[in-house]
N, C-alpha and C positions, 0 to 999 in steps of 0.2 A: 692116773695115766699122765705121762710127761708130755707136755705140749711145747717144750722148748724148740724154737726154730734153730736147728743146727744144720750147717751146710753139709751137703753130701760129699764127703771127701774121705779118701783113704789115708790122708796125711795126719797121723796121730802123733808123730815124733817130728819136731822142728828140724829143718835142714841145718841149723846152726844153733849152738847153745848160747852164743854171745852175739849181740847185734846192737846197732844204734837205732834209737827211736827219736823222731823229730816232732816237737810240738810247735805248730805254726800259729803263733798268737797274732792273728791278722787284725788290722784295723778296718772295720767294716764301714763302708760309705753307703749313701742312698743310690749309688749307681751300680747296678748289678754287673754290667759289662766291665767296669773298672775293678770290682771285687774279683771277678774271674781272672783278669789279667794278673793281678797281684798275688792271688792264691796260687796260680800256676807257677809264677816265678819263685814263690816260697817253697813249693813242692820240689821244683827243679834244683833250687839251691840246697835243699835238704839232701837230695840224692847226691849232689856233687860233694857234699860233706861226709858222705859215707853212710847215710841213713838207709836202712832197709825197710823201715816202717815209718810212715809220715801220717800225722793226725791234724785235721782241721777242726775249728771250733764249731759249736752249735750255731745254726742260723747265720752262716758266714756270707750268704749271697745278698743279704739285705739287713737293714736295722731291725732290731727286735721290737717291731711295732705292727699292730694289726693292719694298718693301711698298706703295708708292703707284702704281707703274706700271700694273698691271692695273686697279686700282680707279678710276684717273682716265683710262683709255684711252677713245678715241672711234673711230668708224668713218671719220670725216673724209670724208664725201661729201654731195652735195646731197640725196640721197634720204633720208638718215637724220639730218637736222638736229635733229629733236626729241630724238635720243639723242646729239647732238654739240654741246653748248652752247658750247664754245670755238670750234669751226668756225663756228657760226652767228653768234656775237658778232663775229668777225673779218670775216665777210662783210658784216654789217650796218653796222659802223663804216666799213669801206672805202667802202661805198655812200653812207652819209649824210654822210661827211666829204669824199668825192671824192678819196681818196688811195690810193696803193699801199701795201699792208701785206705785209711779209715776217714771217710770223707765228711767229717763233721756232721752237720745235719742241714737238711733243706726242706722247704715246704713242699710236700708231695700232694698232688691232686690225683685222687683215685676214686672213681665212681661217685663223683660229685662231693666228696669229702676231702678235707685237708688233714694231713698227718705231718708230724714232726719226725723226719726220717733220716737215718744214717745209712749210707751205702758204703760197702766195703769191696774194694777192687784188688785183684791179684796182679802179679807182675805180667801176666798175659793180657791184662786189660779187661778181663771178664769180671762181671759182677759176681761176687762170691756169696754175699748175704745182704739183707736189709734188716735194720732194726727200727721199728716205730716206737717212739717214746711211750712208755707204759704209764708213768705217773705224771699227769699234767699238772702244771704249776699254777695253782690258784692262791693268790697272796693278797691279803687285805690289811693295809697299814696306812690308811688315809691317802695321801698323795702318791704313795708308792704302790698302790693297789694294781694288781694285774691278774686277769683270769684267762689262762691259756685255754681252758675248756670251752670258752665262748667262741673260739676260732678253730681249734683242732679236735679231732677224734683221737682217742687213745689207742695204742697198739694192744695186741692181745697175747703176745708170747715173748719170752726172753729170747736172746739170740747168742749162740755160740758159733764161731766160725774157725775153721782150720786154715792156717796160712803158712807161708814159707818160714815165718819166724815163730810159729807155735800156735797153739789153740788159744783163742781170745774170746772173752766175754764182753758184750757191748751193752752200755746203758747211755742215756742222754740226760744230762743235768740233774733234774729233780729225782730221777731214778736212783741217784746216789744216796738220797735221804732214806732209802728203804734197804738196809743192809742185808735183809734176807735174800735179796736178789744176788748179791755177791756170794753169800753162803750157798745158794743153789748152784751157782756156776762152779764153785770150787768143789763142792762135796758130791754133786750128782753128775759132774762131767769131768772125769779124770783127765789131767793134762792141761787144764786151764791154769796158766801161771801169770796171766796179764788180763786186767779188766780196764777197758777204756771208756771214759765218759766225756764226749764233747759237751761243753757246758757254756752257759752264759748267765751266771748268777748276777743279780743286781746288787746294789750297794748294801741293802738291808740284809738280804739272805747271805750274801757273800761274807759280810762281817761276822754273822753268826756262825757260819760253817768254816771260814778260813782263818780268822784271827786265832793265833796260837793260844792265847789265854782262854778263849771261849770254846774252841773247837778241836783241841788236840786229840779228841777221842773219835773224830769223824773219819777223815780220809786216812790218817796214819793207822788208826786202829783197825780199819777195814783191811789194810794190807797185812798187818801183823796177825790179826785174828784168823784170817783166811790163808795166810802164807802165800800171798800173791803180790805182784806189782800192780799198782793202780796209777793210771795216767788220766789227768784232767786237763783238757785243752780249752781255753777261753779266748774270745776276742780281746783286743786291748781295750783299756778304759776310755781312750779317746775316740772310740767308734761313734758314728753319728746316730741320731735318734734320741727320743725322749727317755728311753730305757737306758740308764747309766750302768755300764758293765763293771763288775768288780775286778776282773782280770785274774792274776795270780795262777797262771798255768803251772802245773807241777807233775812230777813223777815221784811216786813214793814206793819204796821197796819194803819187804817184810822185816828188814833190819836197818834200812838206810833211807834217808830223804835226799833226793836229788832235785835239780832244776829250780825249785822254788827257793833254794838256799844256795848262794854262791860262796866263794872262799871266805868272804868277810861276813857271812851270815845274812846277806841281803837278798831280797826277793828279786825275781825277774821284774824288770821295770814294767809296771802295770799299764802305763800309758804309751808304751812303745810297741810298734809292730816288730816282732822278733821271732826268729826261728831258733829254738833251744834244742840242743842235741844232748841226749843222755845215752849211756851204754847200759844195757840190761844183760843179765847173765842168768839163764835158766837154772844153772847148777846151784845158784844161791837158794832158790826156793826148794829145789830137790834135796839139797843137803839139810835144810832146815826141817823139811817134812820128815826126813829119815831120823833126825835127832829128836824132834818134838812132834810126833805124829798127831794129827787131828783125829779125835775119836769119832767113830761113826756108830751111832746107836739108833735103832728104830723099833717100832712095835706099836702095840695097841695104846700105850700111854701117850703117844704123839697125838692120836686122834682125840683121846679124852681131854688132854690139856688144851688143844686147839679149840675144841667144842666149848670147853669151860670158859676160855678167854673170850670167845665170840659172844657167849651168853651174857657174861658179866658186862662187856662193853655195850651190848645192845640194851641191857636192862638199865644201866646207869645213864644211857643216852650219850655215851662218849663216842663221838663221830670224828674227832680231829685225827687226821692221818698220822700226826706225830705220836699220839698216844697209842693208837692201834699198832703202828710200826714198832714201837718199843715193846709192846706186849708180845708180838709175834717173834721179834728178835730174841727176847729173853727165853721164850719157849724153845725156839730152834736151837739156841746154844745149849740148852739142857738136854735136848732129845736127839739131835742129829749125830 
């Protein structure tokens, strides 16, 4: 049974095949009110530059540190907007500017638990979908150690949302390390041409996943393998807090790399607050799919191979998410 959280909409075909997306690489401070003011300005500037879709980073209301999560948390719903200033701001800007906003992520307080949650708003200012981070980031490397699971509960369903600019799959930061999520979005939900990951990778994991020499098979290959656009929006590196942000917001296409590479082959300045505009064209993915269709195969062998992989991993005591992720990804590529 498919438990994907998909917004209830009849909009399966985007209103436009070509549109501008804005990645708002915000510098996050320890002042939530100040972050809201600057995020609002960046969103409005993006709209004035012609963007129809604007994206904020992961955890943009506060530094990525446990002492801020509860203090800056919101209930993130329509009935409690007076106690959810970030939620309210995103809704109002989406409405006044007539744009779709993928609102990065915020600490959401729900039934006594904290979630790392992304809210997506339509041009009418209404909440279209929420995505709660599925794969919590637990990282142990001495002084760089961080255990997100000590503070947040994990989400329990992927999220696909229909918007004015097309059908979008959503993940948050560490969700990108599990490529089977992108494969699920593309292969089980026709029309997904864009996957967005608000992110806040630190210096260690960012270097592993973003440096071209070491990671050229992560974000770019996700776009190529699944014939989708992939957008990753990060805070800037000079954000406040003990958790140092890697930066490097980017948009990657199935055949082209934008945003992270400028005319001289330079990155977006990682230490600058900047709004980067890219133009996306749905016809690029549609043409690629028609020329090189992704094969879809399913059957009993899927169940057999998955069961075998789980049995082997359990027997050998392999519990690292990296290893398990690679096993499932290899199986899915052979069987989907």
